[in-house]
C-alpha positions in Angstrom: 5.3 -12.4 13.6 2.2 -13.8 11.8 1.1 -15.4 15.1 0.9 -12.1 16.9 -2.7 -11.0 17.9 -4.3 -7.8 18.8 -5.7 -7.5 22.3 -9.5 -7.8 22.8 -9.8 -4.0 23.5 -9.6 -1.4 20.7 -6.2 -0.4 19.6 -4.9 2.5 17.4 -5.3 0.1 14.5 -9.0 -0.3 15.2 -9.6 3.4 15.6 -7.7 4.1 12.3 -9.6 1.5 10.3 -13.0 2.7 11.7 -12.1 6.3 11.0 -11.9 5.7 7.2 -14.1 4.5 4.3 -13.6 3.0 0.9 -12.7 6.4 -0.6 -9.6 6.4 1.5 -6.3 4.5 1.4 -4.1 3.2 4.1 -0.5 2.8 2.8 1.7 1.0 5.2 5.4 0.0 5.4 4.7 -2.4 8.3 5.0 -6.1 8.0 3.0 -7.0 11.1 -0.5 -8.6 10.9 -2.3 -6.1 13.1 -3.8 -3.9 10.4 -5.2 -6.9 8.7 -6.7 -8.1 12.0 -8.2 -4.7 12.7 -9.8 -4.7 9.2 -11.3 -8.1 10.0 -12.7 -6.7 13.3 -14.1 -3.6 11.6 -16.0 -5.8 9.1 -18.2 -6.8 12.0 -19.7 -3.3 11.7 -19.3 -2.4 8.0 -18.0 -3.5 4.7 -17.2 0.2 3.8 -13.5 -0.3 4.6 -10.5 1.7 3.5 -8.3 0.4 0.6 -4.9 -0.8 1.8 -1.5 -0.8 0.1 1.3 -2.9 1.7 4.4 -1.1 0.4 7.0 -3.4 1.9 4.8 -6.6 2.0 2.9 -8.0 5.0 3.1 -11.4 6.8 -0.7 -11.7 6.9 -1.3 -10.9 3.2 -1.1 -13.3 0.2 -1.2 -12.8 -3.5 -2.1 -14.8 -6.6 -0.1 -13.8 -9.7 -2.4 -15.8 -12.0 -5.6 -14.0 -11.0 -4.0 -10.8 -9.7 -5.8 -11.2 -6.4 -4.7 -10.1 -3.0 -6.2 -11.2 0.3 -5.4 -13.0 3.6 -2.5 -15.4 3.2 -3.6 -18.9 2.7 -7.1 -17.9 1.5 -8.2 -20.0 -1.5 -8.1 -18.0 -4.7 -10.6 -18.3 -7.7 -8.0 -20.6 -9.4 -8.4 -23.0 -6.5 -4.9 -22.4 -5.1 -4.1 -20.7 -1.7 -2.8 -17.2 -1.8 1.0 -17.2 -1.5 2.7 -15.0 1.1 3.7 -11.6 -0.1 7.4 -10.9 -0.4 8.9 -8.7 2.4 11.2 -5.8 1.6 13.9 -5.3 4.2 15.3 -1.9 5.5 18.2 -1.6 3.2 19.1 1.4 1.1 18.4 0.0 -2.4 15.0 -1.7 -2.5 13.4 -3.3 -5.5 9.8 -2.0 -5.7 9.1 -3.1 -9.3 10.0 -6.7 -9.8 7.5 -8.2 -7.3 4.0 -7.9 -8.8 2.2 -7.6 -5.5 4.4 -4.8 -4.1 4.5 -3.0 -7.4 0.7 -3.1 -7.4 0.6 -1.6 -3.9 2.9 1.3 -5.1 0.7 1.9 -8.1 -2.3 2.1 -5.8 -0.6 4.6 -3.6 0.6 6.7 -6.6 -3.0 6.9 -8.0 -4.3 7.9 -4.6 -1.8 10.6 -4.0 -2.5 12.1 -7.4 -6.1 12.6 -6.5 -5.9 13.2 -2.7 -7.4 16.2 -1.0 -5.9 15.2 2.4 -3.0 13.1 3.4 -2.2 12.0 6.9 1.4 10.8 7.6 1.3 8.8 10.8 4.7 8.1 12.5 6.7 7.8 9.3 10.0 9.7 9.4 11.0 9.3 5.8 14.4 7.7 6.7 17.4 7.9 4.4 17.0 4.2 3.7 13.7 5.1 2.1 15.0 7.8 -0.3 13.5 6.0 -3.3 10.2 5.5 -1.6 9.8 9.2 -0.7 10.9 10.1 -4.3 8.1 7.9 -5.7 5.6 9.5 -3.4 6.8 13.0 -4.3 6.5 12.2 -8.0 2.9 11.2 -7.6 2.1 14.2 -5.3 3.7 16.6 -7.8 4.7 20.2 -7.2 3.4 21.9 -4.1 2.5 24.9 -6.3 -0.1 22.6 -7.9 -1.4 21.5 -4.5 -2.5 24.8 -3.0 -5.8 23.5 -1.5 -4.7 20.1 -0.3 -3.9 19.4 3.4 -1.1 17.4 5.0 -1.7 16.1 8.5 1.3 14.9 10.5 1.1 12.6 13.5 4.5 12.2 15.0 6.2 12.4 18.4 9.3 14.1 17.0 9.7 17.9 17.4 7.4 19.8 15.0 10.2 21.6 13.2 12.0 18.3 12.5 8.8 16.7 11.2 7.9 19.7 9.0 11.4 19.6 7.6 11.1 16.0 6.7 7.9 16.7 4.6 8.5 20.2 3.4 8.5 19.2 -0.2 4.9 18.0 0.2 3.5 21.0 2.1 2.2 24.1 0.5 2.9 27.1 2.8 0.8 26.7 5.9 -1.5 23.8 4.6 -0.6 21.4 7.3 -1.4 20.4 10.9 0.8 18.7 13.4 -0.1 16.4 16.3 1.7 14.1 18.7 -1.3 11.9 19.3 -3.7 10.2 17.0 -6.6 11.3 19.1 -5.8 15.0 18.3 -5.9 14.3 14.6 -8.8 14.8 12.2 -9.1 11.1 11.8 -10.0 10.7 15.4 -12.0 13.9 15.9 -14.1 13.5 12.7 -14.1 9.8 11.9 -15.5 8.6 8.6 -16.0 12.2 7.5 -12.4 13.6 7.6 -12.4 15.2 4.2 -16.0 16.5 4.5 -15.2 18.1 7.9 -11.8 19.5 6.7 -13.4 21.0 3.6 -16.2 22.6 5.7 -13.6 24.0 8.2 -11.3 25.5 5.6 -13.4 26.3 2.6 -16.8 26.9 4.2 -15.5 28.5 7.4 -17.5 26.2 9.6 -16.3 25.7 13.1 -16.0 22.0 14.1 -16.7 20.5 17.5 -13.6 18.5 18.4 -15.3 16.6 21.2 -17.6 14.5 19.1 -15.1 12.0 17.8 -13.1 9.0 19.2 -11.8 9.0 22.7 -8.8 7.0 23.8 -10.7 5.0 26.4 -13.6 3.9 24.1 -14.6 0.2 23.9 -16.0 -1.4 20.8 -19.7 -0.8 21.8 -18.8 2.9 22.2 -17.2 3.0 18.8 -20.2 1.3 17.3 -22.5 3.8 18.9 -20.5 6.7 17.5 -20.3 5.4 14.0 -23.4 3.4 13.3 -25.5 6.3 12.0 -22.6 7.4 9.8 -22.3 3.8 8.4 -26.0 3.6 7.8 -25.9 6.9 5.9 -23.0 5.5 3.8 -25.1 2.5 3.0 -28.1 4.5 2.0 -26.1 6.9 -0.3 -23.9 4.2 -1.9 -24.1 4.4 -5.6 -25.7 7.9 -5.6 -24.2 11.4 -6.0 -25.4 12.6 -2.6 -22.9 14.2 -0.3 -22.3 12.7 3.0 -23.2 14.8 6.0 -20.7 16.4 8.4 -22.0 15.9 12.0 -18.9 17.4 13.5 -20.0 21.0 13.8 
């Protein structure tokens, strides 16, 4: 699996990575190397890349227990040794999320992010019965829905809406959710790199958004670059300051 390669043209992985910044977190159960490859491609345009948590391990990711460093598998660590491949967790009912340091670190990263999150997008994850413990850990970090009255849940799934909502009902406060069957209908695609800013403006400041300014399914890399380079430049200029980023999607 580690030898698999993304095609030369943009994929959903590329659009996903380019839609987010370092304030965000991608938490994935996937073992495949495609997300890691997409991050590498995005770094041709910016180093303001989303954090990543590999909840079941990943074939392209390595870890050094001595220095507590995670990176591309085989990369030389500060200690001079190559990063060892992450352990992979298999789809069985009882998974051990705590004994492996790298996987436990990924779960702590997700828990911290969920506790502070304003917006959570759940992309194609059905919360299967084999992942009961995983969902329980996420729920513990998210807390009571009565304490998350302003937060938004965005769901991207090809299943029937009612079935999807039922899967995540313990995370959704009343009507604070949106449902899409395509990534390109989501806030990530329609408002890349400013998802929270745009969502806050839409819901709290009652500002109408223009849904045609974001990513389109047939975009190539030059088109993605053209759409995002001004946003990336603004991020660079405001880094380390308390200035709010602009919302160009209205």
